[in-house]
C-alpha positions in Angstrom: 8.8 7.8 -34.5 6.2 10.5 -34.5 3.7 8.3 -36.2 3.8 5.9 -33.2 2.3 8.4 -30.8 -1.2 7.5 -31.7 -0.5 3.9 -30.6 0.7 4.8 -27.2 -1.2 2.9 -24.5 -2.0 4.8 -21.3 -2.1 2.4 -18.3 -3.9 3.7 -15.2 -2.5 2.8 -11.8 -5.1 0.6 -10.0 -6.6 1.9 -6.8 -5.7 0.2 -3.5 -9.2 -1.0 -3.1 -9.1 -2.6 -6.5 -5.9 -4.4 -5.6 -7.5 -5.6 -2.3 -10.5 -6.9 -4.3 -8.3 -8.8 -6.8 -6.3 -10.3 -3.9 -9.6 -11.4 -2.3 -10.7 -12.9 -5.6 -7.4 -14.8 -5.8 -7.7 -16.1 -2.3 -11.2 -17.4 -2.9 -11.1 -18.5 -6.5 -7.4 -19.1 -7.2 -5.1 -17.2 -9.4 -5.8 -16.1 -12.9 -4.6 -13.5 -15.4 -6.9 -10.8 -14.0 -6.4 -11.1 -10.3 -2.7 -11.7 -10.5 -1.9 -9.1 -13.2 1.6 -7.5 -12.7 0.0 -4.1 -12.8 -1.6 -4.8 -9.4 1.9 -4.8 -7.8 3.2 -1.5 -9.1 4.0 -0.1 -5.7 4.6 -1.5 -2.2 1.2 -0.2 -0.9 -0.6 -1.8 -3.9 1.2 -5.1 -3.2 0.3 -5.0 0.5 -3.4 -4.3 -0.3 -3.4 -7.3 -2.6 -1.8 -9.5 0.0 -4.3 -8.4 2.6 -7.1 -9.2 0.3 -5.6 -12.6 -0.6 -5.2 -13.5 3.1 -8.9 -12.5 3.8 -10.0 -14.5 0.7 -8.2 -17.6 2.0 -9.8 -17.2 5.4 -13.3 -16.9 3.9 -12.6 -20.0 1.7 -11.4 -21.9 4.7 -14.6 -21.0 6.7 -16.8 -22.0 3.8 -15.0 -25.4 3.5 -15.3 -26.0 7.2 -19.0 -25.2 7.2 -19.7 -27.6 4.3 
């Protein structure tokens, strides 16, 4: 098992602002592997930030569609 240590992957916890941005992207452009990655939902605050961003993205998209 010692030889597997060099293959260990270190995953950084995303910032709350990054989660918000990915939610915003999802709300405006639809879901994809990047903006809905499971790592964005690692804690309750991260999930809430993503959800706030998604709601805002959906509002922006709605305004854009109404203006067109």
